[in-house]
C-alpha positions in Angstrom: 2.3 -18.3 2.3 -0.7 -17.8 0.7 -3.0 -14.7 0.0 -5.8 -14.9 -2.1 -7.1 -11.9 -4.0 -9.2 -13.2 -6.5 -10.9 -10.8 -9.1 -8.0 -9.0 -10.7 -8.2 -10.4 -13.3 -5.4 -12.5 -15.4 -1.9 -12.4 -13.1 -3.9 -12.4 -10.1 -1.6 -12.0 -7.2 -2.2 -15.2 -5.1 0.0 -14.9 -2.2 1.6 -11.7 -1.0 3.1 -11.5 3.1 4.3 -14.9 4.2 6.2 -16.1 7.4 7.4 -14.3 9.6 9.8 -16.4 11.2 12.9 -16.4 13.8 15.2 -19.7 13.7 16.4 -19.9 16.8 15.5 -19.1 20.6 17.3 -18.6 24.1 17.5 -21.7 26.3 18.0 -21.3 30.2 21.9 -20.8 29.7 21.1 -17.5 27.4 22.6 -19.5 24.2 20.3 -19.4 20.9 19.3 -23.1 20.7 17.4 -24.2 17.6 13.5 -24.3 18.1 10.1 -26.1 17.7 9.1 -26.2 13.9 5.5 -24.6 14.5 6.9 -21.7 17.3 8.6 -20.5 14.4 6.2 -18.9 12.7 5.2 -15.8 14.3 2.7 -14.3 11.6 1.3 -16.4 8.5 -1.0 -14.8 6.2 -3.5 -16.0 5.4 -3.8 -17.4 8.7 -6.6 -20.1 7.9 -3.9 -22.2 6.2 -3.4 -25.4 7.5 -1.3 -25.8 10.4 0.8 -28.9 9.3 0.8 -26.7 5.5 2.6 -23.6 7.4 5.2 -25.8 8.6 6.0 -27.4 5.6 6.0 -23.9 3.8 8.0 -22.3 6.1 10.5 -25.2 6.4 11.0 -25.0 2.6 11.7 -21.6 3.3 14.5 -22.2 5.7 15.8 -25.1 3.6 16.1 -22.8 0.7 18.2 -20.1 2.2 20.2 -22.7 4.4 21.1 -24.6 1.2 21.8 -21.0 -1.0 23.8 -19.8 2.1 26.5 -22.9 1.5 26.9 -21.2 -2.0 27.3 -17.7 -0.9 27.8 -17.2 3.0 28.0 -13.0 3.3 24.6 -12.7 0.8 21.7 -15.6 1.2 19.2 -16.0 -1.1 16.7 -12.9 -2.4 14.3 -14.7 -4.6 13.4 -18.1 -5.8 11.8 -18.5 -9.4 9.1 -21.4 -9.8 6.8 -22.3 -12.7 3.9 -20.7 -10.6 5.1 -17.7 -8.3 8.0 -16.0 -7.2 9.5 -16.4 -3.5 11.0 -13.5 -2.0 13.3 -13.5 1.1 14.4 -10.7 3.4 16.3 -11.0 6.5 15.6 -7.6 8.2 17.0 -8.4 11.2 19.4 -11.4 12.9 17.6 -14.6 13.1 14.1 -12.9 11.7 13.1 -14.0 8.2 10.3 -12.4 6.0 9.1 -14.3 3.3 6.4 -13.0 0.2 5.4 -15.5 -2.3 3.7 -14.0 -5.5 2.0 -15.8 -7.6 3.0 -15.7 -11.5 0.3 -14.1 -13.7 -1.3 -16.1 -15.8 -2.8 -16.2 -19.6 -5.4 -19.1 -20.1 -5.2 -20.0 -24.2 -7.8 -22.6 -25.6 -6.3 -26.0 -27.0 -7.4 -27.4 -30.1 -9.1 -29.7 -28.2 -11.6 -27.0 -26.6 -9.7 -27.3 -23.1 -8.4 -24.4 -21.6 -4.6 -24.4 -21.0 -3.3 -22.2 -18.3 0.3 -20.5 -19.3 2.3 -19.1 -16.3 4.2 -15.9 -17.3 7.2 -16.5 -15.8 9.1 -13.2 -16.7 7.0 -10.7 -16.1 7.5 -10.1 -12.4 10.6 -8.1 -11.7 12.7 -9.2 -8.4 13.7 -5.8 -7.6 10.4 -4.4 -7.2 9.2 -7.1 -5.0 12.3 -7.4 -3.0 11.7 -3.6 -2.3 8.3 -4.1 -1.8 8.9 -6.9 1.0 11.8 -4.4 2.8 9.2 -1.6 2.9 6.4 -3.7 4.8 9.7 -4.5 7.5 10.6 -0.5 7.4 6.6 0.2 7.6 6.1 -2.0 10.8 9.3 -0.5 12.5 8.3 3.3 12.1 5.3 2.2 14.2 6.3 -0.3 16.5 10.4 -0.7 16.4 12.2 -3.4 16.0 11.4 -7.1 16.3 14.0 -7.0 19.0 12.5 -4.5 21.2 9.3 -6.0 21.0 10.8 -9.6 22.2 12.5 -7.3 25.1 9.0 -6.1 25.9 7.5 -8.8 26.3 8.6 -11.7 24.4 7.1 -14.1 21.7 4.1 -13.3 22.7 4.1 -9.3 22.6 6.0 -10.0 19.0 3.5 -11.9 17.6 0.4 -9.3 18.7 2.3 -6.3 17.5 3.0 -8.3 13.7 -1.0 -9.2 13.9 -2.2 -6.1 14.8 0.3 -4.1 12.2 0.3 -6.5 9.0 -3.3 -7.5 9.3 -4.2 -3.6 8.2 -1.1 -3.0 6.1 -1.6 -6.2 4.0 -5.0 -4.4 2.7 -3.2 -1.6 1.4 -0.7 -3.6 -0.6 -1.9 -4.0 -4.0 1.2 -5.7 -5.6 -0.1 -5.2 -9.0 0.4 -1.1 -9.3 4.1 -2.1 -8.2 6.9 -0.7 -10.1 10.2 1.1 -10.7 9.1 3.6 -8.2 9.1 1.2 -5.5 12.3 0.0 -6.2 13.8 4.1 -5.6 11.2 4.8 -2.4 12.2 8.2 -3.5 10.6 11.5 -1.7 9.0 14.0 -4.1 10.6 17.8 -3.4 8.4 20.7 -4.1 10.3 23.2 -6.1 10.9 26.9 -4.2 12.1 30.2 -4.6 14.6 31.5 -2.2 12.7 33.8 -0.5 9.6 31.6 0.1 12.0 29.1 1.4 13.7 31.4 3.8 9.6 32.0 5.2 9.5 28.5 6.0 12.6 28.1 7.3 11.5 31.2 9.8 7.8 29.7 10.8 9.9 26.0 11.6 12.8 28.0 13.6 9.6 29.8 15.3 6.9 26.8 15.9 10.4 25.1 17.7 10.8 27.8 19.8 6.8 28.4 20.7 6.2 24.7 21.2 9.6 24.0 23.3 9.0 20.4 23.5 9.0 19.8 19.4 12.3 17.2 19.2 11.9 16.8 14.6 9.3 19.1 12.2 8.9 18.4 8.5 7.0 20.5 6.7 5.0 19.8 3.2 3.2 21.2 0.6 1.2 19.7 -2.0 2.2 16.2 -1.0 5.9 17.3 -1.7 8.6 17.4 0.6 10.2 21.0 1.8 12.3 20.6 5.0 12.8 17.7 7.3 14.8 17.2 10.3 14.6 13.8 10.1 17.4 11.3 9.2 16.7 10.6 5.5 16.3 7.2 6.1 13.5 7.6 8.3 11.9 10.5 6.6 11.8 8.2 3.3 9.5 5.9 5.2 7.6 8.8 7.0 6.4 10.6 3.6 5.6 7.1 2.0 2.9 6.9 4.5 1.8 10.3 4.9 1.6 10.6 0.7 0.0 7.0 0.3 -1.8 6.8 3.5 -2.7 9.9 6.2 -3.4 12.5 3.3 -5.6 10.3 1.1 -8.0 9.3 4.0 -8.2 13.0 4.7 -8.5 14.8 1.0 -10.4 17.6 1.6 -12.2 20.2 -1.1 -9.3 22.5 -1.6 -9.6 25.8 0.5 -12.7 24.9 2.9 -14.8 27.7 3.2 -16.2 28.9 6.6 -19.5 27.4 5.3 -18.0 24.2 4.4 -18.9 20.7 6.3 -15.3 20.7 7.9 -15.7 24.2 8.8 -19.0 23.6 10.4 -18.0 21.1 12.7 -15.0 22.6 13.7 -17.0 25.9 15.6 -14.8 28.8 16.9 -12.1 28.3 14.3 -12.9 30.6 11.7 -9.6 32.9 11.9 -7.7 30.1 10.0 -7.6 26.8 8.0 -5.5 24.6 10.5 -6.6 21.2 11.7 -5.1 18.1 13.1 -4.9 15.1 11.0 -3.7 12.9 13.9 -5.1 13.5 17.2 -7.9 15.6 18.5 -10.9 16.4 15.6 -12.8 18.6 17.8 -10.5 20.9 20.1 -14.2 22.8 21.6 -15.2 18.9 22.7 -13.7 18.7 26.6 -13.7 14.4 26.4 -11.7 14.9 23.0 -8.9 12.5 23.2 -5.5 13.7 22.9 -3.7 10.3 21.3 -1.4 10.4 18.7 0.2 8.0 16.4 3.6 6.7 17.9 7.0 6.5 15.7 10.1 5.1 16.2 13.3 6.8 14.5 17.2 6.2 14.4 16.2 2.7 15.6 20.0 1.8 15.2 21.4 3.9 17.9 19.5 6.3 19.9 16.6 4.4 19.3 13.9 7.6 19.9 10.2 6.9 20.3 7.9 9.8 19.7 4.4 11.2 19.0 3.6 12.0 15.4 1.1 15.4 15.5 0.4 15.6 11.8 -1.3 19.3 11.2 -2.7 21.1 7.9 -3.6 24.1 6.7 -5.2 24.5 3.2 -2.4 22.6 0.8 0.4 23.0 3.6 1.1 20.2 6.1 3.7 20.6 9.2 4.9 17.1 10.8 5.9 18.0 14.6 7.6 14.8 16.6 7.7 14.8 20.4 9.4 12.8 22.2 6.8 10.2 23.6 7.9 10.8 27.5 6.0 14.1 27.1 2.4 13.7 28.1 0.2 15.8 25.3 -3.1 17.2 26.8 -5.7 19.2 25.2 -4.5 22.1 26.8 -1.3 21.4 24.7 -3.0 20.7 21.1 -5.3 24.4 21.7 -2.0 26.1 22.3 -0.6 24.0 19.3 -3.4 25.0 17.6 -3.6 29.0 18.2 -0.2 29.4 17.0 0.3 27.0 14.2 -3.3 27.4 12.6 -3.1 31.1 11.8 0.8 31.4 10.5 0.4 27.9 8.2 -2.6 29.6 6.9 -1.2 32.7 5.8 2.3 30.7 4.6 -0.1 27.9 2.8 -1.0 31.4 1.0 2.0 32.8 -0.1 3.5 29.3 -1.6 0.7 29.0 -3.7 0.5 32.7 -5.0 4.6 31.9 -5.7 4.4 28.6 -7.1 1.4 30.0 -9.8 3.7 32.7 -10.5 6.5 30.4 -11.2 4.0 28.2 -13.2 2.9 31.6 -15.6 6.4 32.4 -16.0 7.7 28.9 -17.4 4.4 29.1 -19.7 2.5 26.1 -20.5 4.4 23.7 -22.8 3.1 22.2 -25.2 3.1 18.4 -24.6 6.7 17.2 -24.5 7.6 14.0 -26.9 9.2 11.8 -24.1 8.2 11.0 -20.7 10.7 10.4 -17.7 11.6 9.2 -14.4 14.5 11.0 -12.4 16.3 9.7 -8.8 19.0 10.7 -6.8 20.8 8.1 -4.2 22.0 10.9 -2.5 19.1 13.4 -1.3 16.4 10.3 -2.4 14.9 13.6 -4.9 12.5 11.5 -7.3 10.6 12.8 -10.1 8.4 11.4 -12.6 6.3 12.6 -15.6 5.4 9.0 -16.5 3.3 8.2 -13.5 0.0 10.6 -13.5 -0.9 9.0 -10.2 0.8 6.6 -8.2 -1.3 5.5 -4.9 -0.5 2.3 -3.3 -3.7 0.7 -5.0 -3.2 2.8 -8.3 -0.4 3.1 -10.9 -1.5 5.2 -13.6 1.2 5.7 -15.9 0.8 7.0 -19.2 3.1 4.4 -20.8 2.4 0.9 -21.9 3.5 -1.9 -19.0 5.7 -3.1 -21.5 7.8 0.0 -21.3 7.4 0.2 -17.5 9.6 -3.2 -17.4 12.1 -2.0 -19.8 12.7 0.3 -17.1 13.0 -1.9 -14.7 15.3 -4.2 -16.8 17.6 -1.4 -17.1 17.1 -0.8 -13.4 18.3 -4.5 -12.5 21.3 -4.2 -15.1 22.6 -1.1 -13.4 22.5 -2.4 -9.8 25.0 -4.9 -11.0 27.7 -2.9 -11.5 29.2 0.0 -9.7 30.5 1.9 -12.8 28.4 4.8 -14.9 26.6 3.8 -17.9 24.0 4.3 -20.3 21.8 2.0 -21.9 19.6 2.7 -24.8 16.9 0.1 -25.9 14.6 -0.2 -29.1 11.1 -1.3 -28.3 9.0 -3.6 -30.7 6.5 0.0 -31.1 7.9 2.7 -32.3 9.9 3.8 -28.5 13.4 4.3 -27.2 13.9 3.6 -24.1 17.2 5.3 -22.5 18.6 4.7 -19.2 21.7 7.2 -17.5 23.6 6.4 -14.8 26.0 8.6 -13.2 27.1 10.1 -10.3 24.4 8.7 -8.2 22.0 9.3 -10.0 19.9 7.7 -12.6 17.9 8.8 -15.3 15.1 7.1 -17.4 13.5 8.3 -20.6 11.0 7.3 -23.0 11.0 8.7 -26.7 8.0 7.9 -29.1 9.7 8.7 -32.3 8.8 6.9 -35.3 12.0 6.4 -38.0 14.8 8.1 -35.3 18.5 6.2 -35.2 20.7 5.7 -32.6 22.7 9.1 -32.8 19.3 11.0 -33.1 17.9 8.9 -29.9 21.2 10.2 -27.9 21.1 13.9 -29.5 17.3 13.9 -27.9 18.3 12.9 -24.5 20.7 15.2 -24.1 19.0 18.1 -25.0 16.4 16.8 -22.2 19.0 16.8 -20.1 20.4 20.3 -21.1 16.7 22.1 -20.6 15.3 19.7 -17.7 18.5 18.7 -15.6 21.1 22.0 -16.5 22.1 21.9 -12.9 23.0 18.4 -13.0 26.0 16.4 -14.4 25.3 13.7 -16.0 28.9 12.1 -17.8 28.6 12.2 -21.6 
């Protein structure tokens, strides 16, 4: 599988998403049987690769997986390291495999005779990061298309191939592998900090909306791209959250608190009493020809398998997602009703949250830049917090620390996953940095300290202080 993404410079990622194959097919008696090599390939990027090469690459992937199964039947191969690239394998559903091949970064050195020599950086890529990216490819596909088996039931291989082509053709363009790091491993959710009264107001708003719009099945509420409330199961919410914050919201960036004279308002006449608007669905409610098409999402695919319309409605910095059973047809009248009920109340609520947030910010005071940066993740509620990342989108990961330190964080995380016990790892980096990883009671904390002449005991004390101030209500084993 090859993706050519030239122009990224040293360490360009040449290959990204590879063959998705199923290794068997039904025969007429309803039994699984081996199938022809070419038919196994359901999707291959880039498509222009010659057919025989595709078959050869897929055959090799299959051989690796089958060979490694003899040593570990219950846990097949996850990755294969070679000099030039890494291959990542994932079997998201029985008999369906996804393979991603990523090229190792390269450094070009000049030999003494003047000829350039290419050196592959074989230890730069972190298995955990790219295995997670591959798993998220499947999760994102499943959110909008349902499972591979469902597509097979709907219309066989032909339907599945069409869905894969349509989805991955667009999705692969949003994958910027050089920006992936520890946050992609966690795929967590950033929660918005709130006082009790404001939280109750939001809870009350959601209850009222679900009662007024009685066909709403699930609701999620976000402010400033951070989650406040969700009625969805965690695993469905984490992938929906990723879609909203990395794809939908960035596409609809607006001047904050768009005034009545702003271009956005001008195109939406008769809507001056509130700032609400649909991010999915009809753009102009006054246009009788407006299309009421909403994206469909699939949740709880392991048991009830629900297909839902996704309505995302935003006012200022507050966004609310209404999920409605796909069997209900959504009309323009329903959209107008939703706009008239939700718009004014969401606008008032967004102002309240903003006001409360600013009061809290002032009372906590503007502290000077701390000596440390941290990443925190809680496996139980998927809460994630990072002061290392100034900005994290699919195309850019702006971190305030050196990439070498990010790699150390990834290495510590890999060590944590090898054992179930709680533990702590302290690393002295080549520069004047110390990197500390703590794993305790389903929570992980990574701290980067810049202390020139500190020793191990002093670093340990600093981390204890940080836990006391930033995580005073969280139990870390000492």
